[in-house]
C-alpha positions as CSV (number, residue, x, y, z in Angstrom):
1,M,-111.7,-181.9,37.3
2,T,-114.8,-183.6,38.7
3,Q,-116.8,-182.3,41.6
4,R,-115.6,-185.2,43.6
5,T,-112.0,-184.6,42.7
6,Q,-112.3,-180.9,43.5
7,A,-113.9,-181.7,46.9
8,L,-111.0,-184.2,47.7
9,A,-108.4,-181.6,46.7
10,A,-110.1,-179.0,48.9
11,T,-110.2,-181.4,51.9
12,L,-106.5,-182.3,51.5
13,C,-105.6,-178.6,51.2
14,A,-107.5,-177.8,54.4
15,L,-105.9,-180.8,56.2
16,G,-102.5,-179.7,55.2
17,L,-103.2,-176.1,56.4
18,S,-104.5,-177.5,59.7
19,L,-101.4,-179.6,60.2
20,A,-99.1,-176.8,59.3
21,T,-100.9,-174.5,61.8
22,G,-100.7,-177.1,64.5
23,A,-97.0,-177.6,63.9
24,A,-96.5,-173.8,64.1
25,Q,-98.4,-173.6,67.3
26,A,-96.4,-176.5,68.9
27,Q,-93.1,-174.9,68.0
28,S,-92.3,-172.2,70.6
29,Q,-90.9,-168.8,69.4
30,G,-87.2,-168.4,69.7
31,V,-86.3,-171.9,68.7
32,S,-85.2,-172.8,65.2
33,K,-83.4,-175.9,63.8
34,D,-80.0,-174.6,64.9
35,T,-80.6,-171.7,67.3
36,I,-82.2,-170.8,70.7
37,T,-82.7,-167.1,71.1
38,L,-82.6,-165.8,74.7
39,G,-83.2,-162.3,76.0
40,S,-82.0,-160.4,79.0
41,I,-82.7,-157.0,80.4
42,Q,-79.8,-155.4,82.3
43,D,-79.0,-152.0,83.8
44,L,-76.1,-151.0,81.6
45,S,-76.3,-147.2,82.1
46,G,-78.1,-146.5,85.5
47,P,-77.3,-146.9,89.2
48,L,-76.9,-150.7,88.9
49,A,-74.7,-150.6,85.7
50,G,-71.8,-152.1,87.7
51,F,-74.0,-155.2,88.3
52,G,-75.6,-155.3,84.9
53,K,-72.4,-155.3,82.9
54,Q,-71.0,-158.1,85.1
55,I,-74.1,-160.2,84.7
56,R,-74.0,-159.7,80.9
57,A,-70.3,-160.7,80.8
58,G,-70.9,-163.8,82.9
59,M,-73.7,-164.9,80.6
60,Q,-71.7,-164.2,77.5
61,L,-68.8,-166.4,78.8
62,R,-71.1,-169.4,79.4
63,V,-72.9,-168.9,76.0
64,E,-69.6,-168.8,74.1
65,E,-68.3,-172.0,76.0
66,L,-71.5,-173.8,75.0
67,N,-71.5,-172.7,71.4
68,E,-67.9,-173.8,71.0
69,Q,-69.0,-177.2,72.2
70,G,-71.8,-177.5,69.7
71,G,-74.7,-176.0,71.6
72,V,-77.8,-177.5,73.3
73,N,-78.8,-180.6,71.4
74,G,-77.2,-179.1,68.3
75,R,-78.6,-175.6,68.8
76,R,-76.4,-172.6,69.4
77,I,-77.6,-169.9,71.8
78,N,-78.1,-166.4,70.6
79,L,-78.2,-164.0,73.6
80,L,-79.8,-160.5,73.1
81,V,-79.5,-157.9,75.9
82,E,-81.5,-154.7,76.3
83,D,-80.6,-151.8,78.7
84,S,-83.3,-150.7,81.2
85,G,-81.2,-148.1,83.0
86,Y,-82.9,-149.6,86.1
87,D,-86.1,-148.0,85.0
88,P,-89.3,-150.1,85.0
89,K,-90.7,-148.2,82.0
90,R,-87.7,-148.9,79.9
91,A,-87.8,-152.5,81.1
92,V,-91.3,-152.8,79.6
93,L,-90.0,-151.3,76.3
94,G,-87.1,-153.7,76.3
95,A,-89.4,-156.7,77.0
96,Q,-91.7,-155.7,74.2
97,K,-88.8,-155.6,71.7
98,L,-87.3,-158.9,72.9
99,V,-90.6,-160.7,73.1
100,N,-92.5,-159.3,70.1
101,Q,-89.8,-158.3,67.7
102,D,-86.8,-160.5,68.5
103,K,-89.1,-163.5,69.4
104,I,-87.0,-164.7,72.3
105,F,-87.7,-168.2,73.8
106,A,-87.0,-167.1,77.4
107,M,-86.0,-164.1,79.4
108,V,-82.9,-165.0,81.5
109,G,-81.2,-163.2,84.4
110,H,-83.3,-160.0,84.1
111,I,-82.0,-157.6,86.9
112,G,-84.1,-155.7,89.3
113,T,-87.4,-156.3,91.2
114,A,-89.4,-153.4,89.9
115,S,-88.2,-154.0,86.3
116,N,-89.1,-157.7,86.4
117,L,-92.6,-157.0,87.8
118,A,-93.2,-154.5,85.0
119,A,-91.9,-156.8,82.2
120,M,-93.4,-160.2,83.2
121,P,-96.9,-159.5,81.9
122,V,-95.4,-158.8,78.4
123,Q,-93.6,-162.1,78.5
124,F,-96.4,-164.2,79.9
125,E,-98.8,-163.0,77.3
126,K,-96.6,-164.7,74.7
127,N,-95.7,-167.8,76.8
128,V,-92.2,-166.6,77.5
129,V,-90.5,-168.0,80.6
130,N,-89.0,-165.6,83.2
131,F,-85.9,-167.7,84.1
132,F,-83.7,-166.9,87.2
133,P,-84.1,-163.1,87.5
134,V,-81.3,-161.5,89.3
135,T,-83.3,-160.3,92.3
136,A,-84.3,-162.0,95.5
137,A,-87.8,-160.7,95.7
138,R,-90.6,-163.1,96.6
139,E,-92.6,-161.9,93.7
140,M,-90.2,-163.7,91.4
141,Y,-91.9,-167.0,92.3
142,E,-95.1,-165.8,94.2
143,P,-97.9,-165.9,93.4
144,F,-97.3,-169.2,91.6
145,H,-97.1,-169.0,87.8
146,R,-95.9,-171.8,85.6
147,L,-93.5,-169.5,83.7
148,K,-91.7,-168.2,86.9
149,Y,-88.4,-169.7,88.0
150,S,-86.2,-168.1,90.7
151,F,-82.8,-169.2,92.1
152,A,-82.1,-166.6,94.8
153,A,-82.9,-166.9,98.5
154,T,-85.3,-164.1,99.0
155,Y,-84.3,-160.8,100.6
156,Y,-87.0,-161.4,103.1
157,D,-85.7,-164.8,104.2
158,Q,-82.1,-163.6,104.1
159,M,-82.8,-160.8,106.6
160,R,-85.3,-162.8,108.6
161,L,-82.6,-165.3,109.5
162,A,-79.4,-163.1,109.5
163,V,-80.5,-160.0,111.3
164,P,-81.6,-161.6,114.6
165,K,-78.6,-164.0,114.6
166,L,-76.1,-161.1,114.1
167,A,-78.0,-158.7,116.5
168,K,-77.7,-161.3,119.3
169,E,-74.0,-161.9,118.5
170,K,-73.3,-158.2,118.7
171,S,-75.6,-157.6,121.8
172,A,-77.3,-154.9,119.9
173,K,-79.2,-152.3,122.0
174,K,-81.0,-150.4,119.3
175,V,-81.7,-152.0,115.9
176,C,-82.6,-149.5,113.1
177,S,-82.9,-149.5,109.3
178,L,-82.2,-147.5,106.2
179,Y,-83.8,-148.8,103.0
180,Q,-84.6,-147.9,99.5
181,D,-88.3,-146.9,99.2
182,D,-89.3,-149.5,96.6
183,E,-90.1,-153.2,96.4
184,F,-86.5,-154.2,97.0
185,G,-86.0,-152.1,100.1
186,L,-89.4,-153.1,101.5
187,E,-88.5,-156.8,101.3
188,V,-85.3,-156.2,103.2
189,Q,-87.2,-154.2,105.8
190,R,-90.0,-156.7,106.2
191,G,-87.6,-159.7,106.6
192,A,-85.6,-157.9,109.2
193,E,-88.7,-156.9,111.2
194,E,-90.1,-160.5,111.1
195,G,-86.7,-161.9,112.2
196,L,-86.5,-159.5,115.1
197,K,-89.8,-160.7,116.4
198,T,-88.1,-164.0,117.2
199,I,-85.8,-162.3,119.7
200,N,-88.5,-159.8,121.0
201,V,-86.8,-156.8,119.4
202,T,-88.6,-153.9,117.7
203,M,-87.0,-151.5,115.2
204,A,-86.1,-148.4,117.1
205,E,-85.8,-146.1,114.0
206,K,-86.6,-146.5,110.3
207,T,-85.5,-144.1,107.5
208,T,-85.8,-144.4,103.7
209,F,-84.4,-142.9,100.5
210,K,-85.7,-142.8,96.9
211,R,-84.2,-144.9,94.2
212,G,-81.2,-143.1,92.6
213,A,-80.4,-141.0,95.7
214,T,-76.8,-140.0,96.2
215,D,-76.9,-138.0,99.5
216,F,-77.5,-139.8,102.8
217,A,-76.5,-137.2,105.3
218,S,-79.9,-136.6,106.7
219,Q,-80.7,-140.3,107.1
220,V,-77.4,-141.0,108.8
221,A,-77.8,-138.0,111.1
222,R,-81.2,-139.4,112.1
223,L,-79.8,-142.8,112.9
224,K,-77.0,-141.4,114.8
225,A,-79.3,-139.1,116.8
226,A,-81.4,-142.2,117.7
227,E,-78.2,-143.9,119.0
228,C,-78.7,-146.9,116.7
229,D,-75.8,-149.3,117.2
230,F,-77.1,-151.9,114.6
231,V,-78.3,-150.8,111.2
232,V,-80.0,-152.9,108.6
233,L,-79.3,-151.7,105.0
234,G,-81.8,-152.1,102.2
235,T,-79.2,-150.6,99.8
236,L,-77.3,-151.6,96.7
237,I,-73.9,-150.3,95.5
238,R,-73.5,-146.6,95.7
239,E,-76.2,-146.3,98.5
240,T,-74.2,-148.7,100.7
241,I,-71.0,-146.9,100.1
242,G,-72.5,-143.5,100.5
243,T,-74.3,-144.4,103.8
244,I,-71.3,-146.0,105.4
245,A,-68.8,-143.4,104.2
246,T,-71.1,-140.6,105.6
247,A,-71.4,-142.4,108.9
248,R,-67.6,-143.0,109.2
249,R,-66.8,-139.4,108.5
250,S,-69.1,-138.3,111.4
251,G,-67.5,-140.8,113.8
252,Y,-70.6,-143.0,113.7
253,N,-69.7,-146.7,113.6
254,P,-72.7,-149.1,114.2
255,T,-72.8,-152.6,112.9
256,F,-74.0,-152.5,109.3
257,I,-75.6,-155.5,107.6
258,G,-76.9,-155.5,104.0
259,S,-78.6,-158.1,101.8
260,S,-77.1,-160.0,98.9
261,G,-77.8,-156.8,97.0
262,A,-74.8,-155.2,98.8
263,Y,-72.6,-158.3,98.4
264,T,-70.2,-157.2,95.6
265,D,-66.5,-156.4,95.5
266,L,-67.4,-153.0,94.2
267,I,-68.3,-152.0,97.7
268,H,-64.7,-152.4,99.0
269,K,-63.1,-151.4,95.7
270,L,-64.9,-148.1,95.4
271,G,-65.5,-147.4,99.1
272,G,-62.0,-148.3,100.4
273,P,-61.1,-149.1,104.0
274,A,-64.2,-147.4,105.4
275,M,-66.2,-150.4,104.2
276,N,-64.3,-152.8,106.5
277,G,-66.7,-154.4,108.9
278,L,-69.8,-154.4,106.7
279,Y,-71.8,-157.7,106.8
280,A,-73.9,-159.0,104.0
281,T,-76.0,-162.1,103.2
282,M,-74.9,-164.1,100.2
283,T,-74.7,-167.6,98.6
284,V,-71.9,-167.8,96.1
285,Q,-68.3,-166.8,96.9
286,N,-66.8,-163.7,95.3
287,P,-64.4,-165.1,92.7
288,Y,-61.1,-163.4,93.6
289,L,-58.2,-164.0,91.1
290,D,-56.0,-165.3,94.0
291,E,-58.8,-167.4,95.6
292,A,-57.5,-170.5,97.5
293,S,-59.9,-172.7,95.6
294,Q,-58.2,-173.9,92.4
295,P,-61.5,-174.2,90.4
296,I,-62.6,-170.7,91.3
297,R,-59.1,-169.3,90.6
298,F,-59.1,-171.0,87.2
299,W,-62.5,-169.7,86.3
300,A,-61.7,-166.2,87.5
301,N,-58.6,-165.9,85.5
302,K,-60.4,-167.2,82.4
303,Y,-62.9,-164.4,82.8
304,K,-60.2,-161.9,83.4
305,T,-58.4,-162.9,80.2
306,K,-61.5,-162.6,78.1
307,F,-63.0,-159.3,79.5
308,N,-59.8,-157.6,81.0
309,D,-61.8,-157.1,84.1
310,D,-61.9,-158.8,87.5
311,P,-65.0,-161.1,87.9
312,T,-67.5,-160.5,90.7
313,V,-70.3,-162.4,92.3
314,F,-72.6,-160.9,89.7
315,S,-70.4,-162.3,86.9
316,V,-71.0,-165.7,88.6
317,Y,-74.8,-165.1,88.7
318,G,-74.8,-164.5,85.0
319,Y,-72.7,-167.5,84.3
320,M,-74.8,-169.7,86.6
321,V,-78.1,-168.5,85.1
322,V,-77.2,-169.5,81.6
323,D,-75.6,-172.8,82.8
324,S,-78.8,-173.7,84.6
325,F,-80.9,-172.8,81.5
326,I,-78.6,-175.1,79.5
327,R,-79.2,-178.0,81.9
328,A,-82.9,-177.7,81.6
329,A,-82.9,-177.2,77.8
330,Q,-80.8,-180.3,77.4
331,K,-83.2,-182.3,79.7
332,A,-86.2,-181.0,77.6
333,G,-84.8,-182.8,74.6
334,N,-84.6,-182.1,70.9
335,N,-88.2,-180.9,70.6
336,L,-87.6,-177.8,72.7
337,T,-90.9,-176.0,73.4
338,T,-92.0,-174.0,76.4
339,D,-94.1,-176.9,77.6
340,A,-91.2,-179.3,77.3
341,F,-88.9,-176.9,79.1
342,V,-91.5,-176.5,82.0
343,K,-91.9,-180.2,82.2
344,A,-88.1,-180.6,82.5
345,M,-87.9,-178.0,85.2
346,D,-90.7,-179.7,87.2
347,S,-88.2,-182.4,88.3
348,M,-85.0,-180.4,88.0
349,V,-82.2,-180.8,90.5
350,I,-79.2,-178.5,90.1
351,P,-76.2,-179.6,92.1
352,P,-73.9,-177.3,94.2
353,D,-71.3,-175.5,92.1
354,I,-67.7,-174.5,92.6
355,F,-68.7,-171.2,94.1
356,G,-70.5,-172.8,97.1
357,S,-74.1,-172.4,95.8
358,P,-76.5,-174.7,97.6
359,E,-78.3,-177.5,95.7
360,M,-81.5,-176.3,93.9
361,R,-84.6,-178.3,93.4
362,F,-87.8,-177.5,91.5
363,T,-91.1,-179.2,91.2
364,A,-94.5,-178.6,89.6
365,Q,-95.4,-176.6,92.6
366,Q,-92.0,-175.2,93.7
367,R,-90.6,-172.3,91.7
368,L,-87.8,-171.3,94.1
369,G,-84.7,-173.5,93.9
370,S,-83.4,-172.7,97.4
371,N,-84.1,-170.3,100.2
372,L,-80.7,-170.7,102.0
373,S,-78.2,-168.0,102.5
374,R,-75.1,-167.3,104.6
375,M,-73.1,-164.3,105.7
376,S,-69.9,-162.7,104.7
377,Q,-68.0,-159.7,106.1
378,I,-65.5,-157.3,104.5
379,Q,-62.2,-157.8,106.3
380,D,-59.0,-156.2,105.2
381,G,-60.6,-155.1,101.9
382,R,-62.2,-158.4,100.8
383,W,-65.2,-160.5,101.5
384,K,-64.7,-163.4,103.9
385,V,-67.4,-166.0,104.6
386,V,-68.3,-165.9,108.3
387,S,-71.3,-168.2,108.7
388,D,-72.7,-171.4,107.4
389,Y,-76.0,-171.6,105.6
390,M,-78.8,-170.5,108.0
391,K,-82.1,-172.3,108.5
């Protein structure tokens, strides 16, 4: 081989290597010829396990529907779920496994404010989108990051609008609060306080509890002693039930209002008649099996048949998260990369669904689909919508 031939061969080899490297860089992880690998982190063993298992089931239902229909542009979805136990440290470990070992394309429906905040740096380092986390914290879309997308009206906005509205309706004399001492509870508290300013009301009493607490006797006694007749709850499942049950046993019956974090059928199923009267902010309707709406009833019974369990609003969240991802991935086209996905989301409009969700819109600058919410109340052992969307 002549020197000229050798030089040409070396040039062609280098060019081929360069092209191969460029192609590899253009191809996002988690996408193959026939598969899109998604990851999710849920609480399957901790205080929010009731929510996490429902979200996982809702996601699985939509994934199976899609795969039976041929996938997204010919690619089936492979959904991998890690258990955080509602512990941010475990969420980081789960994210490291999903991102670095399983090579997921996107993180979808990750539950919990603190867990998301802990895991996002791991994802963003590898250009992995955080898509529709199941938490209504403002940090899910603020500060702006091109890989953040959020669907839930924030706890802050929910309470900012609902608390003054309901306090006026109830002619509340002393508005007080009980909230979880973390990012979630603080957002509920901040929103409530900001809303109360619009009606010139100040919180008369504030009391907190640590994540995972099970005894609320001292907090309830403090609220009762302060003669609070209206209580804002920054609580989730067992904390909501524990607080209200403790209050009822002592003959203390203020108006209780929680955020969407307390809007689940587990409240009245586990708490019983004592939970009647509780208000909570929400968007989608709880999908009861005997719901008057035929589309909701059909969906709920399909879910029940598959999982032998009644669906809940968190089942709907899981289903909706995956459905929304599918819409964006289809719009991104056959060459699915993170850049193509982000570009598709930059002009994405997701219409209202059968569960009453408001329309969602995203732009290159807007990473929250909608900030609207409404109120429901537990009446005769089930949630009933009692307000329109608040602005």
